[in-house]
C-alpha positions as CSV (number, residue, x, y, z in Angstrom):
1,V,27.3,-15.3,-16.0
2,Q,23.8,-16.7,-16.0
3,L,22.5,-19.8,-14.3
4,Q,19.1,-21.3,-14.8
5,A,17.6,-24.0,-12.5
6,S,14.7,-26.1,-13.8
7,G,12.9,-29.3,-13.2
8,G,11.0,-28.6,-10.0
9,G,7.4,-29.6,-9.5
10,L,4.9,-31.2,-7.2
11,V,5.8,-34.8,-6.1
12,Q,4.4,-37.2,-3.5
13,P,6.5,-38.2,-0.6
14,G,8.9,-41.0,-1.7
15,G,8.9,-39.7,-5.2
16,S,11.8,-38.5,-7.3
17,L,12.8,-35.4,-9.3
18,R,15.8,-34.3,-11.3
19,L,16.8,-30.7,-11.2
20,S,19.0,-29.2,-13.9
21,C,21.2,-26.1,-13.8
22,T,22.3,-24.7,-17.1
23,G,25.0,-22.1,-17.3
24,S,25.8,-19.5,-20.0
25,G,28.2,-16.6,-20.3
26,F,31.1,-18.6,-18.7
27,T,32.9,-21.9,-19.2
28,L,30.9,-24.0,-16.8
29,D,33.5,-26.8,-17.1
30,Y,36.0,-24.8,-15.0
31,Y,33.6,-23.8,-12.2
32,A,32.3,-25.5,-9.0
33,I,28.5,-25.5,-8.9
34,G,26.5,-25.6,-5.8
35,W,22.8,-26.3,-5.1
36,F,20.9,-24.5,-2.3
37,R,17.4,-24.4,-1.1
38,Q,15.2,-22.1,0.8
39,A,12.1,-23.1,2.6
40,P,9.5,-20.5,3.6
41,G,10.7,-18.6,6.6
42,K,14.1,-20.3,6.7
43,E,17.6,-19.4,5.7
44,H,19.3,-20.7,2.6
45,E,20.6,-24.2,3.1
46,G,23.5,-25.6,1.2
47,V,22.4,-28.9,-0.3
48,S,25.3,-30.1,-2.5
49,C,28.2,-29.0,-4.6
50,I,30.4,-30.5,-7.3
51,S,33.9,-29.4,-8.1
52,A,35.2,-28.7,-11.6
53,S,38.7,-30.2,-11.5
54,D,38.1,-33.6,-10.0
55,R,34.3,-33.8,-9.6
56,R,34.5,-34.0,-5.9
57,T,31.0,-33.9,-4.4
58,Y,29.6,-32.9,-1.0
59,Y,26.2,-33.2,0.5
60,A,24.3,-31.8,3.4
61,D,23.6,-34.5,6.0
62,S,19.9,-34.0,5.4
63,V,20.1,-35.3,1.8
64,K,23.0,-37.8,1.9
65,G,22.0,-41.1,0.4
66,R,19.0,-39.5,-1.3
67,F,20.4,-36.8,-3.6
68,T,23.1,-37.1,-6.2
69,I,24.8,-34.3,-7.9
70,S,26.5,-34.7,-11.3
71,R,27.7,-32.6,-14.2
72,D,27.7,-33.0,-18.0
73,N,30.1,-30.4,-19.2
74,A,29.3,-31.0,-22.9
75,K,25.8,-29.9,-22.1
76,K,26.8,-27.1,-19.8
77,T,24.5,-28.6,-17.2
78,V,24.7,-29.8,-13.6
79,Y,22.0,-32.1,-12.3
80,L,20.6,-32.8,-8.9
81,Q,18.9,-36.2,-8.8
82,M,16.5,-36.4,-5.8
83,H,15.0,-39.7,-4.6
84,N,12.9,-40.6,-1.6
85,L,11.7,-37.0,-1.3
86,K,10.2,-35.9,2.0
87,P,7.9,-33.0,2.8
88,E,10.8,-31.3,4.5
89,D,12.5,-31.1,1.1
90,T,9.9,-28.6,0.0
91,A,11.7,-25.4,-0.9
92,V,12.9,-23.2,-3.8
93,Y,16.1,-24.7,-5.1
94,Y,18.9,-22.6,-6.6
95,C,22.1,-23.3,-8.3
96,A,25.1,-21.1,-7.8
97,T,28.8,-20.6,-8.8
98,H,31.8,-18.5,-8.0
99,D,33.5,-15.7,-9.8
100,T,36.7,-17.7,-9.5
101,A,37.3,-20.8,-11.6
102,E,38.7,-24.0,-10.0
103,G,40.4,-24.8,-13.3
104,S,40.0,-27.2,-16.1
105,P,39.2,-30.9,-15.4
106,G,42.3,-32.6,-14.0
107,S,44.0,-29.3,-13.1
108,V,45.1,-28.2,-9.6
109,G,43.4,-25.0,-8.6
110,P,41.5,-23.5,-5.7
111,R,39.1,-25.9,-4.0
112,L,35.9,-23.9,-3.9
113,C,33.5,-26.8,-3.6
114,R,33.9,-27.7,0.1
115,S,32.0,-29.7,2.7
116,D,30.5,-26.5,4.2
117,I,28.2,-25.3,1.4
118,I,27.6,-21.7,2.2
119,W,25.3,-19.4,0.3
120,D,27.4,-16.2,0.9
121,E,30.6,-17.9,-0.4
122,Y,29.1,-18.1,-3.9
123,D,28.9,-15.1,-6.2
124,Y,26.3,-15.9,-8.9
125,W,22.9,-17.5,-8.3
126,G,20.3,-18.5,-10.8
127,Q,16.5,-18.1,-10.5
128,G,15.1,-20.9,-8.4
129,T,12.8,-23.7,-9.1
130,Q,10.1,-24.7,-6.7
131,V,10.0,-28.3,-5.3
132,T,6.9,-29.2,-3.4
133,V,6.6,-32.6,-1.7
134,S,3.1,-33.3,-0.6
135,S,0.5,-35.9,-0.7
């Protein structure tokens, strides 16, 4: 299982970025994907996740209304669209998944994308991408 996050960069406050998470070595369609971030000196923070079966989404309170997670299974990619970025969004952003599949789209399986997005509950993490929000 390999995950690769990309799309980070330097942006001014109020700006936008779209992060991409590309998966290989597994059938991304069947797996929940989570986004996390870690700011200097802080713990990993769960930002958002999207389920595989019914595309349920959850967001941290700090990003609700500004970030949108989506997935394109044909491209084996999950996106995190970020708008109205703030300096406190500055962090290294990671995508992650589990070693257990939720199942194919439309199926009923374990619900691994939940409202509490916890780093230790995921099993595979990609290399991060740096997002810096600064004027």
